[in-house]
N, C-alpha and C positions, 0 to 999 in steps of 0.2 A: 528545588524539586516540587515545591508547592505550586508554583506557576505551571509547571509541566503537567502536574496532576489535574489542575483546573482546566488546562487546554485539552487534555485527553477527555475529561468529563464532558466538556462542551462538544468535542468531536463525536463522542458516543451519542449525545443528545441529538445532534444534527443527522447522523447516519441512521439512528434508531435500528440497531441490529435486532432488537427484540423488545416488545412493549413492556415486558416484565422487568427490565433493567432499571434499578433505582439509583445506583451510584457507580461511579467509575473513578479511579484514581491511580496514582503510581506509587508503588511501595518503594521508599527511598533506599532500602538496603540493596536489593538486586536491580533497582531501577526498572521494574517490570510492572505491567498492569495488574490491578486488582479490580474485579467487577463484582459488585454485590458481595464483597468480603470473600470472594473466591480467588485464589492465587492464579497467576498466569499458567503455571505448570498444570494445575487442575483443569483449567479452561481448555488448554491444548489437548488434554486427554479426551475431551468430549468431541472435538472436531466439528465439522459441518459449517453451514452458512453463517451462523451467529459468530463462531470463532473466527472465521475468515474476515468478517466485517470488523471484529474487535482488533484483529491483527492489522488490518488496513488503517483503522483509526489510530492505533498506537504508532505505526510507522509514519503516518502523515503528521501526527502530533510531534514526533521527534524531529522530522524534517523541518517543519515550520518553526518549531522552537529554536532549532539551530540557526535558522535564517534570522529570526528576530532577536536572538541572544548570541551575538558573535563570540562572546567569551566561552560559550559552551561548544565543545568540539564534537560534532556529529556530522555524518556524511551529508553532503548537499545533493546526493543522488539517491533516488529511490527506484527500485525495479520491483514491479509487482506482476506476478504470473497468474493469469486467469482469475481475476477477482470475482467474476460473476459465475464461474463454473461451479464452484462449491456452494454457491448461495441458493441454488434451486431455480425453478422457472415459474412458480405461481405468481400471481399479481403482486403480492407483498414482496417477494424476492425481486421481481423486476423493478418495483418502486425503490427498493434498497439499492439496487445497482444504479438506478438513475441518480439517486441522491449521492452515491459514492462518486460518480463521474462529475456531478455538479461541483463537489468539493475539489476534485482534481482540476477542474476548469478554473475555479476561484483561485486555487494555489498558483496556477500558471499566469492568470491575469494579474494577480497582486504582486507576485514575487518574480515572475518572468525569468530573467537570466541568472538569478541567484540560485536556482535549483534545476536539476534535470530529473524528469520523471519519465520512466519507461514502463508502459503497461502492455504486457503480452496478453492479448485477448483473442478469442476465436471469432468474435464479431466486432463490427465497428462500434465506436462510442455511441451509447444510446441517446446522446443529446448532441445537437449540432453545435459546432464551435470552431472558430478559426485557430484555437490554441492546440487542437488535436491534429497530428499528422498521421497518416496511415502508411505503413510499409507492409506489403504482403510478402510473406515468406512461404515457400513450398519446396518440394523435393528438387525441382529444377532450379530454384533460386533460393538457396538456404541461408544466404548471408545478407546483411544490410548492404544496400547498394553503396558502392564506393569503398567498401572494406574488402581488401583482397586477402584471400586465404594464403598463408605463407607456404603451404605445401606440407605434406606429411613428414618430411625430414626436419621440419622446424617446429614440430608440436610434441607435447608430452602428455601422457595420460595422468590425471590427478591421482589415480590409484598407485602410480609408480613413484610418486613423490614421497619422500620420507621426512 
C-alpha cells in the first residue's frame, strides 16, 4: 500500500489539481485517497474540478499499479467520463486537462496492450498523439462501430435486476 500511496502522490504532483495540495496518499484500511489529511469521502462531498482530477489521479494510479504489480488484482481497463467537463474552462483548468491527457498518452505509450483506457469526452484530446483514437457518437450513430445492438428483446434494465 505504501508503493501505491507514493504513486498516487506522484500522480497528484504531476497533474497539479490545486496549488495548495501538500500531500496525497492512500489510506490502507479502505484503500482510498487521503489528500492533505482529508478523507476521500469528505473530498467527494466537495465535488468540482479538483475532486475530478483527484479521482482521475487515483484511478490512473490504481491502473498503472496493477500493471506494474501483477500480484495485485485490479482492473486493467479504465473508463473515464468527461474528465474536462467538471474541471472548468479557465486557463488553469485547460492546463490541468492538458496535463491529464499527457498522462493518458504516457500510459498508452509505456504500457500499450496491457491496459485499455476509454475516455468519453465532448472534445478531441487537447494534445496530438497517435495513441488516441476518436469515435464520434451521436443520435444517429449511438453505438461503437462494429458493435451490433442485440435488439430490445435481448436487453434488461439495470433497475429491474434484483
